[in-house]
PDB file with SEQRES, HELIX, SHEET and CRYST1 records, atoms N, CA, C and O in Angstrom:
SEQRES   1 A   87  MET PRO GLU VAL LEU GLU ALA ALA HIS ILE LYS PRO HIS          
SEQRES   2 A   87  LYS TYR SER GLY PRO GLU GLU VAL ASP ASN GLY PHE ALA          
SEQRES   3 A   87  MET ARG THR ASP ILE HIS ILE LEU PHE ASP THR GLY ASN          
SEQRES   4 A   87  LEU LYS ILE SER ALA GLU GLY GLU VAL GLU LEU SER ALA          
SEQRES   5 A   87  VAL ALA ARG GLU ASN TYR GLY TRP SER ILE PRO PRO ARG          
SEQRES   6 A   87  ILE VAL ILE PRO ASP TYR VAL ASN ARG LYS TYR LEU GLN          
SEQRES   7 A   87  TRP ARG TRP ASP ASN TYR VAL GLY ILE                          
HELIX    1 AA1 PRO A    2  VAL A    4  5                                   3    
HELIX    2 AA2 HIS A   13  TYR A   15  5                                   3    
HELIX    3 AA3 VAL A   21  ASN A   23  5                                   3    
HELIX    4 AA4 THR A   29  ASP A   36  1                                   8    
HELIX    5 AA5 ALA A   52  TYR A   58  1                                   7    
HELIX    6 AA6 ARG A   74  ASN A   83  1                                  10    
SHEET    1 AA1 2 LEU A   5  HIS A   9  0                                        
SHEET    2 AA1 2 GLY A  24  ARG A  28 -1                                        
SHEET    1 AA2 2 LEU A  40  ILE A  42  0                                        
SHEET    2 AA2 2 VAL A  48  LEU A  50 -1                                        
CRYST1    1.000    1.000    1.000  90.00  90.00  90.00 P 1           1          
ATOM      1  N   MET A   1       0.828  -1.179   0.000  1.00  0.00           N  
ATOM      2  CA  MET A   1       0.000   0.000   0.000  1.00  0.00           C  
ATOM      3  C   MET A   1       0.870   1.239   0.000  1.00  0.00           C  
ATOM      4  O   MET A   1       1.531   1.527   0.998  1.00  0.00           O  
ATOM      5  N   PRO A   2       0.885   1.964  -1.077  1.00  0.00           N  
ATOM      6  CA  PRO A   2       1.734   3.160  -1.146  1.00  0.00           C  
ATOM      7  C   PRO A   2       1.411   4.196  -0.083  1.00  0.00           C  
ATOM      8  O   PRO A   2       2.266   5.010   0.265  1.00  0.00           O  
ATOM      9  N   GLU A   3       0.192   4.178   0.436  1.00  0.00           N  
ATOM     10  CA  GLU A   3      -0.203   5.169   1.440  1.00  0.00           C  
ATOM     11  C   GLU A   3       0.578   5.036   2.746  1.00  0.00           C  
ATOM     12  O   GLU A   3       0.654   5.994   3.515  1.00  0.00           O  
ATOM     13  N   VAL A   4       1.151   3.878   3.006  1.00  0.00           N  
ATOM     14  CA  VAL A   4       1.883   3.682   4.268  1.00  0.00           C  
ATOM     15  C   VAL A   4       3.396   3.670   4.065  1.00  0.00           C  
ATOM     16  O   VAL A   4       4.143   3.341   4.986  1.00  0.00           O  
ATOM     17  N   LEU A   5       3.851   4.027   2.866  1.00  0.00           N  
ATOM     18  CA  LEU A   5       5.290   4.039   2.585  1.00  0.00           C  
ATOM     19  C   LEU A   5       5.857   5.450   2.693  1.00  0.00           C  
ATOM     20  O   LEU A   5       5.191   6.438   2.385  1.00  0.00           O  
ATOM     21  N   GLU A   6       7.112   5.509   3.142  1.00  0.00           N  
ATOM     22  CA  GLU A   6       7.864   6.768   3.223  1.00  0.00           C  
ATOM     23  C   GLU A   6       9.248   6.548   2.648  1.00  0.00           C  
ATOM     24  O   GLU A   6       9.757   5.427   2.626  1.00  0.00           O  
ATOM     25  N   ALA A   7       9.846   7.622   2.187  1.00  0.00           N  
ATOM     26  CA  ALA A   7      11.233   7.571   1.738  1.00  0.00           C  
ATOM     27  C   ALA A   7      12.126   7.683   2.967  1.00  0.00           C  
ATOM     28  O   ALA A   7      12.036   8.652   3.721  1.00  0.00           O  
ATOM     29  N   ALA A   8      12.979   6.702   3.162  1.00  0.00           N  
ATOM     30  CA  ALA A   8      13.889   6.693   4.300  1.00  0.00           C  
ATOM     31  C   ALA A   8      15.318   6.896   3.812  1.00  0.00           C  
ATOM     32  O   ALA A   8      15.802   6.142   2.968  1.00  0.00           O  
ATOM     33  N   HIS A   9      15.989   7.907   4.338  1.00  0.00           N  
ATOM     34  CA  HIS A   9      17.402   8.112   4.006  1.00  0.00           C  
ATOM     35  C   HIS A   9      18.238   7.038   4.687  1.00  0.00           C  
ATOM     36  O   HIS A   9      17.984   6.672   5.834  1.00  0.00           O  
ATOM     37  N   ILE A  10      19.221   6.547   3.980  1.00  0.00           N  
ATOM     38  CA  ILE A  10      20.148   5.589   4.580  1.00  0.00           C  
ATOM     39  C   ILE A  10      21.187   6.364   5.384  1.00  0.00           C  
ATOM     40  O   ILE A  10      21.313   6.165   6.593  1.00  0.00           O  
ATOM     41  N   LYS A  11      21.924   7.237   4.727  1.00  0.00           N  
ATOM     42  CA  LYS A  11      22.839   8.134   5.434  1.00  0.00           C  
ATOM     43  C   LYS A  11      22.107   9.450   5.605  1.00  0.00           C  
ATOM     44  O   LYS A  11      21.864  10.153   4.624  1.00  0.00           O  
ATOM     45  N   PRO A  12      21.750   9.797   6.839  1.00  0.00           N  
ATOM     46  CA  PRO A  12      20.948  11.005   7.062  1.00  0.00           C  
ATOM     47  C   PRO A  12      21.618  12.272   6.523  1.00  0.00           C  
ATOM     48  O   PRO A  12      22.842  12.390   6.470  1.00  0.00           O  
ATOM     49  N   HIS A  13      20.761  13.206   6.129  1.00  0.00           N  
ATOM     50  CA  HIS A  13      21.226  14.488   5.599  1.00  0.00           C  
ATOM     51  C   HIS A  13      22.150  15.198   6.595  1.00  0.00           C  
ATOM     52  O   HIS A  13      23.134  15.813   6.186  1.00  0.00           O  
ATOM     53  N   LYS A  14      21.844  15.120   7.897  1.00  0.00           N  
ATOM     54  CA  LYS A  14      22.674  15.812   8.889  1.00  0.00           C  
ATOM     55  C   LYS A  14      24.090  15.238   8.986  1.00  0.00           C  
ATOM     56  O   LYS A  14      24.964  15.849   9.601  1.00  0.00           O  
ATOM     57  N   TYR A  15      24.322  14.062   8.379  1.00  0.00           N  
ATOM     58  CA  TYR A  15      25.661  13.474   8.309  1.00  0.00           C  
ATOM     59  C   TYR A  15      26.193  13.510   6.882  1.00  0.00           C  
ATOM     60  O   TYR A  15      26.994  12.663   6.488  1.00  0.00           O  
ATOM     61  N   SER A  16      25.749  14.485   6.120  1.00  0.00           N  
ATOM     62  CA  SER A  16      26.168  14.699   4.738  1.00  0.00           C  
ATOM     63  C   SER A  16      25.654  13.638   3.772  1.00  0.00           C  
ATOM     64  O   SER A  16      26.257  13.399   2.726  1.00  0.00           O  
ATOM     65  N   GLY A  17      24.554  13.012   4.122  1.00  0.00           N  
ATOM     66  CA  GLY A  17      23.921  12.083   3.194  1.00  0.00           C  
ATOM     67  C   GLY A  17      23.234  12.856   2.089  1.00  0.00           C  
ATOM     68  O   GLY A  17      22.516  13.817   2.365  1.00  0.00           O  
ATOM     69  N   PRO A  18      23.438  12.458   0.846  1.00  0.00           N  
ATOM     70  CA  PRO A  18      22.871  13.201  -0.271  1.00  0.00           C  
ATOM     71  C   PRO A  18      21.372  12.959  -0.442  1.00  0.00           C  
ATOM     72  O   PRO A  18      20.839  11.937  -0.009  1.00  0.00           O  
ATOM     73  N   GLU A  19      20.721  13.899  -1.068  1.00  0.00           N  
ATOM     74  CA  GLU A  19      19.297  13.780  -1.438  1.00  0.00           C  
ATOM     75  C   GLU A  19      19.233  13.103  -2.805  1.00  0.00           C  
ATOM     76  O   GLU A  19      18.809  13.712  -3.787  1.00  0.00           O  
ATOM     77  N   GLU A  20      19.650  11.859  -2.861  1.00  0.00           N  
ATOM     78  CA  GLU A  20      19.702  11.105  -4.111  1.00  0.00           C  
ATOM     79  C   GLU A  20      18.996   9.765  -3.925  1.00  0.00           C  
ATOM     80  O   GLU A  20      18.889   9.259  -2.808  1.00  0.00           O  
ATOM     81  N   VAL A  21      18.523   9.205  -5.015  1.00  0.00           N  
ATOM     82  CA  VAL A  21      17.800   7.937  -4.984  1.00  0.00           C  
ATOM     83  C   VAL A  21      18.647   6.815  -4.382  1.00  0.00           C  
ATOM     84  O   VAL A  21      18.114   5.951  -3.685  1.00  0.00           O  
ATOM     85  N   ASP A  22      19.956   6.813  -4.639  1.00  0.00           N  
ATOM     86  CA  ASP A  22      20.804   5.718  -4.151  1.00  0.00           C  
ATOM     87  C   ASP A  22      21.047   5.769  -2.646  1.00  0.00           C  
ATOM     88  O   ASP A  22      21.697   4.880  -2.096  1.00  0.00           O  
ATOM     89  N   ASN A  23      20.536   6.796  -1.977  1.00  0.00           N  
ATOM     90  CA  ASN A  23      20.678   6.947  -0.528  1.00  0.00           C  
ATOM     91  C   ASN A  23      19.323   6.770   0.161  1.00  0.00           C  
ATOM     92  O   ASN A  23      19.040   7.440   1.154  1.00  0.00           O  
ATOM     93  N   GLY A  24      18.494   5.879  -0.358  1.00  0.00           N  
ATOM     94  CA  GLY A  24      17.189   5.722   0.265  1.00  0.00           C  
ATOM     95  C   GLY A  24      16.499   4.425  -0.050  1.00  0.00           C  
ATOM     96  O   GLY A  24      16.852   3.699  -0.979  1.00  0.00           O  
ATOM     97  N   PHE A  25      15.500   4.165   0.761  1.00  0.00           N  
ATOM     98  CA  PHE A  25      14.601   3.025   0.610  1.00  0.00           C  
ATOM     99  C   PHE A  25      13.177   3.533   0.762  1.00  0.00           C  
ATOM    100  O   PHE A  25      12.953   4.541   1.433  1.00  0.00           O  
ATOM    101  N   ALA A  26      12.224   2.865   0.160  1.00  0.00           N  
ATOM    102  CA  ALA A  26      10.820   3.060   0.507  1.00  0.00           C  
ATOM    103  C   ALA A  26      10.542   2.085   1.645  1.00  0.00           C  
ATOM    104  O   ALA A  26      10.742   0.878   1.507  1.00  0.00           O  
ATOM    105  N   MET A  27      10.085   2.616   2.760  1.00  0.00           N  
ATOM    106  CA  MET A  27       9.808   1.786   3.938  1.00  0.00           C  
ATOM    107  C   MET A  27       8.424   2.086   4.479  1.00  0.00           C  
ATOM    108  O   MET A  27       7.924   3.206   4.376  1.00  0.00           O  
ATOM    109  N   ARG A  28       7.821   1.065   5.055  1.00  0.00           N  
ATOM    110  CA  ARG A  28       6.578   1.264   5.785  1.00  0.00           C  
ATOM    111  C   ARG A  28       6.864   2.222   6.944  1.00  0.00           C  
ATOM    112  O   ARG A  28       7.948   2.174   7.525  1.00  0.00           O  
ATOM    113  N   THR A  29       5.931   3.070   7.279  1.00  0.00           N  
ATOM    114  CA  THR A  29       6.141   4.131   8.263  1.00  0.00           C  
ATOM    115  C   THR A  29       6.730   3.623   9.570  1.00  0.00           C  
ATOM    116  O   THR A  29       7.698   4.204  10.061  1.00  0.00           O  
ATOM    117  N   ASP A  30       6.188   2.571  10.145  1.00  0.00           N  
ATOM    118  CA  ASP A  30       6.692   2.074  11.431  1.00  0.00           C  
ATOM    119  C   ASP A  30       8.098   1.497  11.306  1.00  0.00           C  
ATOM    120  O   ASP A  30       8.909   1.634  12.222  1.00  0.00           O  
ATOM    121  N   ILE A  31       8.391   0.852  10.179  1.00  0.00           N  
ATOM    122  CA  ILE A  31       9.736   0.305   9.957  1.00  0.00           C  
ATOM    123  C   ILE A  31      10.729   1.455   9.786  1.00  0.00           C  
ATOM    124  O   ILE A  31      11.862   1.372  10.261  1.00  0.00           O  
ATOM    125  N   HIS A  32      10.314   2.518   9.115  1.00  0.00           N  
ATOM    126  CA  HIS A  32      11.151   3.706   8.955  1.00  0.00           C  
ATOM    127  C   HIS A  32      11.520   4.270  10.329  1.00  0.00           C  
ATOM    128  O   HIS A  32      12.675   4.631  10.559  1.00  0.00           O  
ATOM    129  N   ILE A  33      10.565   4.346  11.229  1.00  0.00           N  
ATOM    130  CA  ILE A  33      10.848   4.847  12.583  1.00  0.00           C  
ATOM    131  C   ILE A  33      11.835   3.919  13.308  1.00  0.00           C  
ATOM    132  O   ILE A  33      12.756   4.395  13.971  1.00  0.00           O  
ATOM    133  N   LEU A  34      11.648   2.616  13.186  1.00  0.00           N  
ATOM    134  CA  LEU A  34      12.616   1.675  13.784  1.00  0.00           C  
ATOM    135  C   LEU A  34      14.008   1.911  13.204  1.00  0.00           C  
ATOM    136  O   LEU A  34      14.995   1.903  13.940  1.00  0.00           O  
ATOM    137  N   PHE A  35      14.095   2.117  11.905  1.00  0.00           N  
ATOM    138  CA  PHE A  35      15.357   2.355  11.211  1.00  0.00           C  
ATOM    139  C   PHE A  35      16.010   3.640  11.709  1.00  0.00           C  
ATOM    140  O   PHE A  35      17.204   3.657  12.009  1.00  0.00           O  
ATOM    141  N   ASP A  36      15.224   4.722  11.797  1.00  0.00           N  
ATOM    142  CA  ASP A  36      15.764   6.018  12.201  1.00  0.00           C  
ATOM    143  C   ASP A  36      16.132   6.083  13.684  1.00  0.00           C  
ATOM    144  O   ASP A  36      16.980   6.886  14.072  1.00  0.00           O  
ATOM    145  N   THR A  37      15.521   5.270  14.496  1.00  0.00           N  
ATOM    146  CA  THR A  37      15.835   5.282  15.927  1.00  0.00           C  
ATOM    147  C   THR A  37      16.930   4.289  16.293  1.00  0.00           C  
ATOM    148  O   THR A  37      17.274   4.150  17.467  1.00  0.00           O  
ATOM    149  N   GLY A  38      17.476   3.600  15.302  1.00  0.00           N  
ATOM    150  CA  GLY A  38      18.557   2.652  15.555  1.00  0.00           C  
ATOM    151  C   GLY A  38      18.075   1.299  16.059  1.00  0.00           C  
ATOM    152  O   GLY A  38      18.890   0.484  16.494  1.00  0.00           O  
ATOM    153  N   ASN A  39      16.782   1.041  16.012  1.00  0.00           N  
ATOM    154  CA  ASN A  39      16.234  -0.234  16.455  1.00  0.00           C  
ATOM    155  C   ASN A  39      16.216  -1.287  15.359  1.00  0.00           C  
ATOM    156  O   ASN A  39      15.924  -2.454  15.623  1.00  0.00           O  
ATOM    157  N   LEU A  40      16.522  -0.888  14.144  1.00  0.00           N  
ATOM    158  CA  LEU A  40      16.618  -1.798  13.013  1.00  0.00           C  
ATOM    159  C   LEU A  40      17.808  -1.360  12.177  1.00  0.00           C  
ATOM    160  O   LEU A  40      17.918  -0.196  11.793  1.00  0.00           O  
ATOM    161  N   LYS A  41      18.698  -2.304  11.900  1.00  0.00           N  
ATOM    162  CA  LYS A  41      19.874  -2.021  11.072  1.00  0.00           C  
ATOM    163  C   LYS A  41      19.852  -2.964   9.878  1.00  0.00           C  
ATOM    164  O   LYS A  41      19.372  -4.094   9.975  1.00  0.00           O  
ATOM    165  N   ILE A  42      20.373  -2.493   8.757  1.00  0.00           N  
ATOM    166  CA  ILE A  42      20.471  -3.293   7.539  1.00  0.00           C  
ATOM    167  C   ILE A  42      21.908  -3.224   7.055  1.00  0.00           C  
ATOM    168  O   ILE A  42      22.440  -2.140   6.814  1.00  0.00           O  
ATOM    169  N   SER A  43      22.530  -4.378   6.916  1.00  0.00           N  
ATOM    170  CA  SER A  43      23.911  -4.409   6.439  1.00  0.00           C  
ATOM    171  C   SER A  43      23.953  -4.260   4.925  1.00  0.00           C  
ATOM    172  O   SER A  43      22.930  -4.379   4.250  1.00  0.00           O  
ATOM    173  N   ALA A  44      25.133  -4.001   4.404  1.00  0.00           N  
ATOM    174  CA  ALA A  44      25.323  -3.871   2.955  1.00  0.00           C  
ATOM    175  C   ALA A  44      25.012  -5.180   2.236  1.00  0.00           C  
ATOM    176  O   ALA A  44      24.759  -5.182   1.031  1.00  0.00           O  
ATOM    177  N   GLU A  45      25.031  -6.289   2.966  1.00  0.00           N  
ATOM    178  CA  GLU A  45      24.717  -7.594   2.387  1.00  0.00           C  
ATOM    179  C   GLU A  45      23.253  -7.967   2.569  1.00  0.00           C  
ATOM    180  O   GLU A  45      22.826  -9.019   2.092  1.00  0.00           O  
ATOM    181  N   GLY A  46      22.469  -7.122   3.253  1.00  0.00           N  
ATOM    182  CA  GLY A  46      21.052  -7.387   3.434  1.00  0.00           C  
ATOM    183  C   GLY A  46      20.677  -8.033   4.751  1.00  0.00           C  
ATOM    184  O   GLY A  46      19.514  -8.380   4.957  1.00  0.00           O  
ATOM    185  N   GLU A  47      21.639  -8.202   5.649  1.00  0.00           N  
ATOM    186  CA  GLU A  47      21.329  -8.752   6.967  1.00  0.00           C  
ATOM    187  C   GLU A  47      20.543  -7.713   7.759  1.00  0.00           C  
ATOM    188  O   GLU A  47      20.902  -6.536   7.773  1.00  0.00           O  
ATOM    189  N   VAL A  48      19.481  -8.147   8.412  1.00  0.00           N  
ATOM    190  CA  VAL A  48      18.651  -7.257   9.224  1.00  0.00           C  
ATOM    191  C   VAL A  48      18.895  -7.586  10.687  1.00  0.00           C  
ATOM    192  O   VAL A  48      18.783  -8.738  11.105  1.00  0.00           O  
ATOM    193  N   GLU A  49      19.228  -6.561  11.457  1.00  0.00           N  
ATOM    194  CA  GLU A  49      19.479  -6.725  12.890  1.00  0.00           C  
ATOM    195  C   GLU A  49      18.494  -5.846  13.646  1.00  0.00           C  
ATOM    196  O   GLU A  49      18.325  -4.670  13.323  1.00  0.00           O  
ATOM    197  N   LEU A  50      17.845  -6.423  14.654  1.00  0.00           N  
ATOM    198  CA  LEU A  50      16.886  -5.700  15.471  1.00  0.00           C  
ATOM    199  C   LEU A  50      17.408  -5.525  16.886  1.00  0.00           C  
ATOM    200  O   LEU A  50      18.117  -6.388  17.403  1.00  0.00           O  
ATOM    201  N   SER A  51      17.055  -4.405  17.514  1.00  0.00           N  
ATOM    202  CA  SER A  51      17.353  -4.231  18.929  1.00  0.00           C  
ATOM    203  C   SER A  51      16.492  -5.221  19.707  1.00  0.00           C  
ATOM    204  O   SER A  51      15.569  -5.810  19.146  1.00  0.00           O  
ATOM    205  N   ALA A  52      16.787  -5.407  20.992  1.00  0.00           N  
ATOM    206  CA  ALA A  52      16.022  -6.348  21.814  1.00  0.00           C  
ATOM    207  C   ALA A  52      14.545  -5.971  21.858  1.00  0.00           C  
ATOM    208  O   ALA A  52      13.680  -6.838  21.727  1.00  0.00           O  
ATOM    209  N   VAL A  53      14.251  -4.688  22.039  1.00  0.00           N  
ATOM    210  CA  VAL A  53      12.847  -4.272  22.125  1.00  0.00           C  
ATOM    211  C   VAL A  53      12.141  -4.435  20.775  1.00  0.00           C  
ATOM    212  O   VAL A  53      10.976  -4.832  20.739  1.00  0.00           O  
ATOM    213  N   ALA A  54      12.813  -4.142  19.687  1.00  0.00           N  
ATOM    214  CA  ALA A  54      12.206  -4.329  18.366  1.00  0.00           C  
ATOM    215  C   ALA A  54      12.005  -5.816  18.082  1.00  0.00           C  
ATOM    216  O   ALA A  54      10.983  -6.199  17.512  1.00  0.00           O  
ATOM    217  N   ARG A  55      12.962  -6.656  18.470  1.00  0.00           N  
ATOM    218  CA  ARG A  55      12.831  -8.098  18.266  1.00  0.00           C  
ATOM    219  C   ARG A  55      11.616  -8.627  19.038  1.00  0.00           C  
ATOM    220  O   ARG A  55      10.869  -9.466  18.535  1.00  0.00           O  
ATOM    221  N   GLU A  56      11.432  -8.133  20.249  1.00  0.00           N  
ATOM    222  CA  GLU A  56      10.309  -8.567  21.078  1.00  0.00           C  
ATOM    223  C   GLU A  56       8.970  -8.177  20.452  1.00  0.00           C  
ATOM    224  O   GLU A  56       8.012  -8.948  20.502  1.00  0.00           O  
ATOM    225  N   ASN A  57       8.903  -6.991  19.868  1.00  0.00           N  
ATOM    226  CA  ASN A  57       7.647  -6.481  19.342  1.00  0.00           C  
ATOM    227  C   ASN A  57       7.425  -6.719  17.849  1.00  0.00           C  
ATOM    228  O   ASN A  57       6.283  -6.797  17.398  1.00  0.00           O  
ATOM    229  N   TYR A  58       8.508  -6.834  17.080  1.00  0.00           N  
ATOM    230  CA  TYR A  58       8.390  -6.959  15.628  1.00  0.00           C  
ATOM    231  C   TYR A  58       9.063  -8.198  15.058  1.00  0.00           C  
ATOM    232  O   TYR A  58       8.921  -8.477  13.867  1.00  0.00           O  
ATOM    233  N   GLY A  59       9.778  -8.933  15.861  1.00  0.00           N  
ATOM    234  CA  GLY A  59      10.607 -10.023  15.362  1.00  0.00           C  
ATOM    235  C   GLY A  59       9.896 -11.010  14.472  1.00  0.00           C  
ATOM    236  O   GLY A  59      10.491 -11.538  13.533  1.00  0.00           O  
ATOM    237  N   TRP A  60       8.649 -11.267  14.746  1.00  0.00           N  
ATOM    238  CA  TRP A  60       7.876 -12.228  13.954  1.00  0.00           C  
ATOM    239  C   TRP A  60       7.557 -11.709  12.557  1.00  0.00           C  
ATOM    240  O   TRP A  60       7.263 -12.497  11.657  1.00  0.00           O  
ATOM    241  N   SER A  61       7.611 -10.392  12.365  1.00  0.00           N  
ATOM    242  CA  SER A  61       7.178  -9.830  11.085  1.00  0.00           C  
ATOM    243  C   SER A  61       8.307  -9.272  10.220  1.00  0.00           C  
ATOM    244  O   SER A  61       8.059  -8.823   9.101  1.00  0.00           O  
ATOM    245  N   ILE A  62       9.529  -9.293  10.716  1.00  0.00           N  
ATOM    246  CA  ILE A  62      10.655  -8.741   9.965  1.00  0.00           C  
ATOM    247  C   ILE A  62      11.633  -9.873   9.649  1.00  0.00           C  
ATOM    248  O   ILE A  62      12.108 -10.557  10.555  1.00  0.00           O  
ATOM    249  N   PRO A  63      11.932 -10.068   8.369  1.00  0.00           N  
ATOM    250  CA  PRO A  63      12.831 -11.164   7.990  1.00  0.00           C  
ATOM    251  C   PRO A  63      14.278 -10.881   8.416  1.00  0.00           C  
ATOM    252  O   PRO A  63      14.664  -9.721   8.565  1.00  0.00           O  
ATOM    253  N   PRO A  64      15.066 -11.924   8.610  1.00  0.00           N  
ATOM    254  CA  PRO A  64      16.472 -11.730   9.011  1.00  0.00           C  
ATOM    255  C   PRO A  64      17.365 -11.209   7.887  1.00  0.00           C  
ATOM    256  O   PRO A  64      18.473 -10.736   8.141  1.00  0.00           O  
ATOM    257  N   ARG A  65      16.886 -11.294   6.647  1.00  0.00           N  
ATOM    258  CA  ARG A  65      17.637 -10.800   5.490  1.00  0.00           C  
ATOM    259  C   ARG A  65      16.654 -10.199   4.498  1.00  0.00           C  
ATOM    260  O   ARG A  65      15.505 -10.627   4.393  1.00  0.00           O  
ATOM    261  N   ILE A  66      17.138  -9.190   3.768  1.00  0.00           N  
ATOM    262  CA  ILE A  66      16.348  -8.623   2.671  1.00  0.00           C  
ATOM    263  C   ILE A  66      17.229  -8.554   1.427  1.00  0.00           C  
ATOM    264  O   ILE A  66      18.454  -8.635   1.514  1.00  0.00           O  
ATOM    265  N   VAL A  67      16.600  -8.407   0.291  1.00  0.00           N  
ATOM    266  CA  VAL A  67      17.321  -8.190  -0.963  1.00  0.00           C  
ATOM    267  C   VAL A  67      17.502  -6.680  -1.108  1.00  0.00           C  
ATOM    268  O   VAL A  67      16.532  -5.923  -1.105  1.00  0.00           O  
ATOM    269  N   ILE A  68      18.743  -6.262  -1.234  1.00  0.00           N  
ATOM    270  CA  ILE A  68      19.055  -4.844  -1.404  1.00  0.00           C  
ATOM    271  C   ILE A  68      18.815  -4.482  -2.870  1.00  0.00           C  
ATOM    272  O   ILE A  68      19.390  -5.108  -3.759  1.00  0.00           O  
ATOM    273  N   PRO A  69      17.975  -3.482  -3.132  1.00  0.00           N  
ATOM    274  CA  PRO A  69      17.746  -3.080  -4.530  1.00  0.00           C  
ATOM    275  C   PRO A  69      19.050  -2.642  -5.203  1.00  0.00           C  
ATOM    276  O   PRO A  69      19.941  -2.091  -4.556  1.00  0.00           O  
ATOM    277  N   ASP A  70      19.145  -2.890  -6.483  1.00  0.00           N  
ATOM    278  CA  ASP A  70      20.359  -2.559  -7.238  1.00  0.00           C  
ATOM    279  C   ASP A  70      20.704  -1.075  -7.194  1.00  0.00           C  
ATOM    280  O   ASP A  70      21.879  -0.716  -7.267  1.00  0.00           O  
ATOM    281  N   TYR A  71      19.705  -0.209  -7.078  1.00  0.00           N  
ATOM    282  CA  TYR A  71      19.959   1.230  -7.099  1.00  0.00           C  
ATOM    283  C   TYR A  71      20.590   1.756  -5.814  1.00  0.00           C  
ATOM    284  O   TYR A  71      21.121   2.867  -5.802  1.00  0.00           O  
ATOM    285  N   VAL A  72      20.542   0.976  -4.727  1.00  0.00           N  
ATOM    286  CA  VAL A  72      21.050   1.439  -3.434  1.00  0.00           C  
ATOM    287  C   VAL A  72      22.574   1.416  -3.419  1.00  0.00           C  
ATOM    288  O   VAL A  72      23.192   0.428  -3.813  1.00  0.00           O  
ATOM    289  N   ASN A  73      23.172   2.511  -2.962  1.00  0.00           N  
ATOM    290  CA  ASN A  73      24.612   2.598  -2.804  1.00  0.00           C  
ATOM    291  C   ASN A  73      24.984   1.917  -1.486  1.00  0.00           C  
ATOM    292  O   ASN A  73      24.674   2.423  -0.407  1.00  0.00           O  
ATOM    293  N   ARG A  74      25.635   0.795  -1.583  1.00  0.00           N  
ATOM    294  CA  ARG A  74      25.937  -0.009  -0.397  1.00  0.00           C  
ATOM    295  C   ARG A  74      26.921   0.673   0.565  1.00  0.00           C  
ATOM    296  O   ARG A  74      26.993   0.306   1.738  1.00  0.00           O  
ATOM    297  N   LYS A  75      27.671   1.657   0.077  1.00  0.00           N  
ATOM    298  CA  LYS A  75      28.582   2.354   0.992  1.00  0.00           C  
ATOM    299  C   LYS A  75      27.777   3.139   2.034  1.00  0.00           C  
ATOM    300  O   LYS A  75      28.238   3.320   3.161  1.00  0.00           O  
ATOM    301  N   TYR A  76      26.581   3.605   1.665  1.00  0.00           N  
ATOM    302  CA  TYR A  76      25.737   4.293   2.647  1.00  0.00           C  
ATOM    303  C   TYR A  76      25.205   3.304   3.685  1.00  0.00           C  
ATOM    304  O   TYR A  76      25.135   3.624   4.871  1.00  0.00           O  
ATOM    305  N   LEU A  77      24.835   2.113   3.239  1.00  0.00           N  
ATOM    306  CA  LEU A  77      24.408   1.090   4.193  1.00  0.00           C  
ATOM    307  C   LEU A  77      25.543   0.726   5.146  1.00  0.00           C  
ATOM    308  O   LEU A  77      25.326   0.569   6.348  1.00  0.00           O  
ATOM    309  N   GLN A  78      26.752   0.593   4.604  1.00  0.00           N  
ATOM    310  CA  GLN A  78      27.899   0.267   5.458  1.00  0.00           C  
ATOM    311  C   GLN A  78      28.173   1.386   6.454  1.00  0.00           C  
ATOM    312  O   GLN A  78      28.468   1.124   7.621  1.00  0.00           O  
ATOM    313  N   TRP A  79      28.076   2.632   5.998  1.00  0.00           N  
ATOM    314  CA  TRP A  79      28.273   3.769   6.906  1.00  0.00           C  
ATOM    315  C   TRP A  79      27.267   3.705   8.046  1.00  0.00           C  
ATOM    316  O   TRP A  79      27.630   3.849   9.214  1.00  0.00           O  
ATOM    317  N   ARG A  80      26.012   3.490   7.705  1.00  0.00           N  
ATOM    318  CA  ARG A  80      24.967   3.463   8.733  1.00  0.00           C  
ATOM    319  C   ARG A  80      25.186   2.302   9.693  1.00  0.00           C  
ATOM    320  O   ARG A  80      25.046   2.476  10.903  1.00  0.00           O  
ATOM    321  N   TRP A  81      25.523   1.138   9.189  1.00  0.00           N  
ATOM    322  CA  TRP A  81      25.770  -0.037  10.024  1.00  0.00           C  
ATOM    323  C   TRP A  81      26.903   0.239  11.012  1.00  0.00           C  
ATOM    324  O   TRP A  81      26.824  -0.153  12.176  1.00  0.00           O  
ATOM    325  N   ASP A  82      27.934   0.902  10.555  1.00  0.00           N  
ATOM    326  CA  ASP A  82      29.117   1.159  11.382  1.00  0.00           C  
ATOM    327  C   ASP A  82      28.975   2.347  12.324  1.00  0.00           C  
ATOM    328  O   ASP A  82      29.627   2.380  13.368  1.00  0.00           O  
ATOM    329  N   ASN A  83      28.135   3.325  11.979  1.00  0.00           N  
ATOM    330  CA  ASN A  83      28.160   4.594  12.693  1.00  0.00           C  
ATOM    331  C   ASN A  83      26.869   5.045  13.363  1.00  0.00           C  
ATOM    332  O   ASN A  83      26.921   5.761  14.363  1.00  0.00           O  
ATOM    333  N   TYR A  84      25.741   4.655  12.851  1.00  0.00           N  
ATOM    334  CA  TYR A  84      24.492   5.278  13.272  1.00  0.00           C  
ATOM    335  C   TYR A  84      23.861   4.545  14.442  1.00  0.00           C  
ATOM    336  O   TYR A  84      23.684   3.327  14.398  1.00  0.00           O  
ATOM    337  N   VAL A  85      23.521   5.289  15.491  1.00  0.00           N  
ATOM    338  CA  VAL A  85      22.889   4.686  16.669  1.00  0.00           C  
ATOM    339  C   VAL A  85      21.473   5.206  16.896  1.00  0.00           C  
ATOM    340  O   VAL A  85      20.829   4.804  17.865  1.00  0.00           O  
ATOM    341  N   GLY A  86      20.982   6.062  16.057  1.00  0.00           N  
ATOM    342  CA  GLY A  86      19.618   6.558  16.172  1.00  0.00           C  
ATOM    343  C   GLY A  86      19.545   8.063  16.248  1.00  0.00           C  
ATOM    344  O   GLY A  86      20.558   8.756  16.345  1.00  0.00           O  
ATOM    345  N   ILE A  87      18.334   8.546  16.202  1.00  0.00           N  
ATOM    346  CA  ILE A  87      18.063   9.985  16.194  1.00  0.00           C  
ATOM    347  C   ILE A  87      18.758  10.666  17.372  1.00  0.00           C  
ATOM    348  O   ILE A  87      18.648  11.881  17.536  1.00  0.00           O  
TER     349      ILE A  87                                                      
END                                                                             
């Protein structure tokens, strides 16, 4: 449902992340919030890691791996995995 999707920056603008297609994903609103608060991480290889609280509340509905779209710049995913702890 497109009505519940948002554009999520991988490398946030405040950390010099560009406003470009390769620096984003379309995410469901609640998943976007988990991503931005550091409760959900995605590796450059597509591994999904959840915080303990997110695993308790969302673990059944979020797969352990995703397919990274070809347009995504994996260096931004690696930056976020290594550096970002949340808003």
